[in-house]
BARO-706318 format. One line per 3 residues: number of its first residue (from 1); for each residue z, y negated, x negated of C-alpha. Coordinates in Angstrom, 2 decimals. Layout:
N
NUM> Z/Y/X ~ ...
***
This chain:
325
1> 0.00/0.00/0.00 ~ -0.76/-3.53/-1.13 ~ 1.22/-6.55/0.07
4> -0.24/-9.99/-0.54 ~ 2.52/-12.58/-0.83 ~ 1.38/-16.16/-0.21
7> 4.88/-17.66/-0.10 ~ 6.12/-19.67/-3.12 ~ 8.90/-17.08/-3.56
10> 8.09/-14.38/-6.17 ~ 7.30/-11.02/-4.62 ~ 10.12/-9.35/-6.56
13> 12.57/-11.14/-4.25 ~ 11.36/-9.04/-1.29 ~ 11.36/-5.63/-3.00
16> 14.88/-4.49/-2.13 ~ 14.38/-5.47/1.51 ~ 11.07/-3.62/1.77
19> 12.34/-0.48/0.07 ~ 15.46/-0.40/2.26 ~ 13.27/-0.47/5.36
22> 10.56/1.93/4.13 ~ 12.17/4.38/1.68 ~ 9.74/6.08/-0.68
25> 6.93/3.61/-0.03 ~ 4.40/3.43/-2.84 ~ 3.22/-0.16/-2.93
28> 2.50/-3.26/-4.97 ~ 3.13/-6.94/-4.25 ~ 0.61/-9.49/-5.45
31> 1.72/-13.13/-5.57 ~ -0.98/-15.42/-4.21 ~ 0.68/-18.73/-3.34
34> -1.90/-21.54/-3.14 ~ -4.73/-19.38/-4.44 ~ -8.11/-20.95/-3.59
37> -10.04/-19.48/-0.69 ~ -12.57/-17.62/-2.85 ~ -9.84/-15.81/-4.78
40> -7.91/-14.98/-1.63 ~ -11.09/-13.49/-0.16 ~ -11.22/-11.10/-3.09
43> -7.50/-10.23/-3.01 ~ -7.42/-9.59/0.73 ~ -10.17/-6.97/0.74
46> -7.74/-4.15/-0.15 ~ -4.56/-5.69/1.28 ~ -2.53/-3.80/3.87
49> -0.06/-6.55/4.78 ~ -0.09/-10.30/4.18 ~ 3.08/-12.38/4.02
52> 2.19/-15.90/5.17 ~ 3.08/-19.14/3.44 ~ 5.94/-20.90/5.22
55> 4.97/-24.16/3.48 ~ 1.52/-24.03/5.09 ~ -0.02/-24.66/1.69
58> -2.03/-21.42/1.60 ~ -4.39/-21.51/4.61 ~ -5.61/-18.22/6.04
61> -9.11/-19.20/7.07 ~ -11.87/-17.39/8.95 ~ -13.66/-16.31/5.75
64> -10.42/-14.82/4.42 ~ -9.75/-13.02/7.68 ~ -13.32/-11.72/7.78
67> -12.97/-10.37/4.23 ~ -9.82/-8.40/5.11 ~ -10.87/-4.78/5.18
70> -7.68/-2.97/6.19 ~ -5.09/-5.65/6.99 ~ -2.48/-4.31/9.41
73> -0.45/-7.49/9.88 ~ -0.08/-11.12/8.84 ~ 3.65/-11.79/8.95
76> 4.48/-15.49/8.94 ~ 8.07/-16.11/7.74 ~ 8.54/-19.20/9.93
79> 8.01/-20.34/13.48 ~ 4.97/-22.51/12.65 ~ 1.59/-20.93/11.96
82> -0.95/-23.76/12.16 ~ -2.43/-22.87/8.77 ~ -3.58/-19.46/10.07
85> -6.83/-19.10/12.01 ~ -5.35/-17.20/14.94 ~ -8.63/-16.98/16.84
88> -10.37/-15.36/13.86 ~ -7.50/-12.91/13.46 ~ -7.81/-11.90/17.10
91> -11.58/-11.54/16.78 ~ -11.23/-9.22/13.80 ~ -8.29/-7.28/15.23
94> -5.56/-8.47/12.89 ~ -2.16/-9.15/14.50 ~ -0.28/-12.26/13.43
97> 3.48/-12.46/13.93 ~ 6.02/-15.18/13.29 ~ 9.83/-15.34/13.48
100> 10.58/-16.97/16.84 ~ 14.06/-18.30/17.39 ~ 15.19/-17.92/13.79
103> 15.70/-21.64/13.21 ~ 16.48/-22.82/16.75 ~ 20.11/-23.57/15.97
106> 19.31/-25.58/12.85 ~ 16.64/-27.66/14.57 ~ 18.83/-28.23/17.62
109> 21.79/-29.37/15.53 ~ 19.53/-31.64/13.47 ~ 18.10/-33.17/16.64
112> 21.52/-33.96/18.07 ~ 22.60/-35.40/14.73 ~ 19.56/-37.69/14.60
115> 20.09/-38.87/18.18 ~ 23.69/-39.83/17.48 ~ 22.84/-41.40/14.11
118> 20.17/-43.59/15.71 ~ 22.37/-44.74/18.58 ~ 25.28/-45.52/16.27
121> 23.11/-47.13/13.53 ~ 24.62/-44.75/10.99 ~ 22.16/-45.37/8.10
124> 22.57/-49.14/8.31 ~ 26.37/-49.10/8.44 ~ 26.58/-46.49/5.71
127> 24.30/-48.45/3.36 ~ 25.95/-51.82/3.97 ~ 29.46/-50.41/3.58
130> 28.48/-48.82/0.25 ~ 27.14/-52.21/-0.82 ~ 30.45/-53.84/0.01
133> 29.24/-55.63/3.14 ~ 31.63/-55.31/6.10 ~ 29.62/-55.37/9.34
136> 32.49/-54.81/11.75 ~ 32.22/-58.32/13.17 ~ 28.48/-57.81/13.82
139> 28.85/-54.48/15.59 ~ 28.04/-55.88/19.05 ~ 25.14/-57.95/17.75
142> 23.66/-54.92/15.97 ~ 24.42/-52.57/18.85 ~ 26.41/-49.36/18.65
145> 25.96/-47.04/21.61 ~ 27.41/-43.89/23.10 ~ 25.12/-41.06/24.13
148> 27.36/-40.36/27.12 ~ 25.69/-41.52/30.33 ~ 22.26/-41.87/28.75
151> 19.02/-40.28/29.95 ~ 17.77/-37.74/27.42 ~ 14.17/-36.54/27.53
154> 12.90/-33.29/26.04 ~ 9.14/-33.04/25.49 ~ 8.44/-29.34/25.36
157> 10.95/-26.85/26.74 ~ 10.61/-23.81/24.51 ~ 13.32/-22.04/22.55
160> 14.26/-25.00/20.36 ~ 14.36/-27.51/23.19 ~ 16.57/-25.16/25.20
163> 18.92/-24.91/22.23 ~ 19.03/-28.73/22.17 ~ 19.76/-28.77/25.90
166> 22.73/-26.43/25.44 ~ 24.18/-28.79/22.85 ~ 23.30/-32.20/24.28
169> 24.36/-31.72/27.91 ~ 28.10/-31.51/27.05 ~ 27.82/-35.05/25.68
172> 27.39/-36.24/29.25 ~ 23.67/-37.01/29.34 ~ 21.27/-36.74/32.25
175> 18.61/-34.35/30.99 ~ 14.90/-34.57/31.86 ~ 12.19/-32.34/30.44
178> 8.42/-32.08/30.38 ~ 6.39/-28.97/29.62 ~ 3.01/-27.64/30.71
181> 4.90/-24.68/32.15 ~ 7.76/-25.63/34.41 ~ 10.95/-23.60/34.18
184> 12.21/-21.56/37.08 ~ 14.77/-23.16/39.37 ~ 17.33/-20.77/37.89
187> 16.60/-21.93/34.33 ~ 16.59/-25.59/35.35 ~ 20.07/-25.05/36.73
190> 21.15/-23.11/33.66 ~ 20.07/-25.88/31.28 ~ 21.05/-28.73/33.63
193> 17.51/-30.07/33.21 ~ 15.27/-31.77/35.76 ~ 11.50/-31.63/35.42
196> 9.64/-34.96/35.21 ~ 6.10/-36.02/34.27 ~ 5.58/-37.13/30.68
199> 5.04/-40.79/31.58 ~ 8.20/-40.92/33.70 ~ 10.31/-39.56/30.87
202> 8.91/-42.10/28.44 ~ 9.56/-44.94/30.88 ~ 13.12/-43.99/31.74
205> 14.71/-42.06/28.87 ~ 17.07/-43.63/26.35 ~ 16.40/-40.88/23.82
208> 13.27/-38.70/23.67 ~ 12.82/-35.76/21.31 ~ 9.61/-33.82/20.70
211> 9.61/-30.03/20.54 ~ 5.98/-29.24/21.36 ~ 3.67/-26.97/19.37
214> 0.64/-28.59/17.78 ~ -2.48/-27.80/19.81 ~ -5.71/-29.58/20.67
217> -3.97/-30.89/23.79 ~ -0.78/-32.10/22.10 ~ -2.24/-33.67/18.97
220> -1.60/-37.42/19.17 ~ 0.10/-37.06/22.54 ~ 2.46/-39.91/21.64
223> 0.04/-42.72/20.85 ~ 0.27/-46.51/21.16 ~ -0.21/-46.42/24.93
226> 2.57/-43.88/25.38 ~ 4.92/-45.74/23.05 ~ 4.30/-48.89/25.09
229> 5.84/-47.13/28.10 ~ 9.19/-46.70/26.36 ~ 12.10/-49.08/26.74
232> 12.74/-51.44/23.80 ~ 16.22/-49.91/23.57 ~ 14.90/-46.34/23.37
235> 14.94/-43.84/20.51 ~ 12.13/-41.39/19.65 ~ 12.80/-38.24/17.62
238> 10.06/-35.98/16.26 ~ 11.22/-32.57/15.04 ~ 8.10/-30.80/16.36
241> 4.94/-31.42/14.35 ~ 3.84/-34.60/12.60 ~ 0.44/-34.98/14.31
244> 2.09/-35.08/17.75 ~ 2.76/-38.76/17.06 ~ 0.46/-41.57/15.96
247> 2.54/-42.57/12.96 ~ 0.88/-45.96/12.45 ~ 1.46/-46.84/16.11
250> 5.08/-45.72/15.86 ~ 5.61/-47.88/12.77 ~ 4.15/-50.89/14.56
253> 6.39/-50.32/17.59 ~ 9.43/-50.18/15.31 ~ 8.43/-53.25/13.30
256> 7.83/-55.29/16.43 ~ 11.12/-54.09/17.99 ~ 9.24/-52.65/20.98
259> 11.19/-49.49/20.17 ~ 14.78/-49.61/18.98 ~ 14.76/-46.68/16.57
262> 13.10/-43.43/15.60 ~ 13.91/-40.34/13.58 ~ 11.15/-38.26/12.00
265> 11.50/-34.88/10.30 ~ 7.80/-33.92/10.32 ~ 4.73/-35.77/9.08
268> 0.97/-35.50/9.51 ~ 0.68/-35.09/5.75 ~ 3.48/-33.37/3.89
271> 4.75/-34.67/1.61 ~ 3.71/-38.04/3.03 ~ 1.87/-40.56/0.83
274> 3.89/-43.30/-0.89 ~ 2.30/-45.94/1.32 ~ 3.26/-44.20/4.56
277> 3.68/-46.79/7.34 ~ 7.17/-45.57/8.26 ~ 8.57/-46.02/4.76
280> 10.92/-48.93/4.29 ~ 11.69/-49.58/7.95 ~ 15.41/-50.05/8.62
283> 15.26/-48.66/12.14 ~ 13.84/-45.23/11.30 ~ 15.58/-42.17/9.84
286> 13.32/-39.91/7.78 ~ 14.09/-36.35/6.67 ~ 11.77/-34.01/4.70
289> 10.96/-31.31/7.28 ~ 14.35/-29.70/6.86 ~ 15.61/-29.57/10.45
292> 15.42/-25.79/10.58 ~ 15.96/-25.14/6.89 ~ 19.58/-24.12/6.90
295> 20.84/-21.31/4.70 ~ 21.73/-19.37/7.84 ~ 18.24/-19.70/9.31
298> 16.67/-18.64/6.02 ~ 18.61/-15.37/6.15 ~ 17.52/-14.79/9.76
301> 13.88/-15.53/8.92 ~ 13.81/-13.21/5.91 ~ 15.41/-10.36/7.83
304> 13.10/-10.78/10.84 ~ 10.04/-10.90/8.60 ~ 11.10/-7.88/6.56
307> 11.99/-5.90/9.69 ~ 8.55/-6.54/11.13 ~ 6.82/-5.77/7.85
310> 8.73/-2.50/7.79 ~ 7.43/-1.64/11.24 ~ 3.85/-2.28/10.23
313> 4.21/-0.35/6.96 ~ 5.64/2.62/8.89 ~ 2.71/2.52/11.27
316> 4.73/1.15/14.18 ~ 3.76/-1.67/16.50 ~ 4.96/-5.05/15.17
319> 7.03/-7.47/17.25 ~ 6.46/-11.17/18.00 ~ 2.67/-10.91/17.83
322> 1.03/-14.26/18.58 ~ -2.47/-12.97/19.27 ~ -2.19/-9.76/21.32
325> -5.43/-7.89/21.85
***
């Protein structure tokens, strides 16, 4: 058996986990992180299992998929899989699996943290206090707010958004959500969430967080016209995918105070260029795509990926397949 490892982690790291799950397996692991397409096309011809690149830096394109002669599974060790041509994999009969739910807790906690930090102006007060400037007397002028009693909007209501709902509702918010698939009445009751159209949420919510996947329909869904619907006191949080938001339009809304604050964990280009329009703005919190990157989630992801690889290597049907056929 040949395993092609496109993660930046050396293949030797995975050996104990593979051998514990498939005792006696005769195999080799070839490291192929960021190999160019032509070299990957050669390597994949005799590959039995491909471990995807969680950084997204090693795209699995149609030509690579087409060149795969005996590939049993592409196992992506993350929730995101935008760098893999899923349609091509389905066409050529190659299942692709990810690790759903592994980082829900981390992303949910990060989202709640960002919401509170924006409302309470945490970065500003932290910086100024370190610099020896005491802003206590300006607290009302600057504006420090509670999340209790606010309207909170979730855009997308998948696993991560539901984990946010479980954590944000106890703060005393009124929760609205938008998704292309509406939850059952039972689930709406369970998560204390009321369905509302996208535009209504943007017009009424005090805090909005994005948890949508990146698709043709969702790319750029928050553009200048959508940002213009939001209240000037509102906060926008993007922990979904960078291209969901028009970053230049968001920067302009923040500069012109048409939006009070934003928090961004994901960018259209990662790492973002030095001249990124959001850099340097006092009313935006930026983190380097680490919402779900806790040590605990890393352990869950590795174990889920290795478990599924073990299934495929034993000839069993893999779980969490994204492109069933």
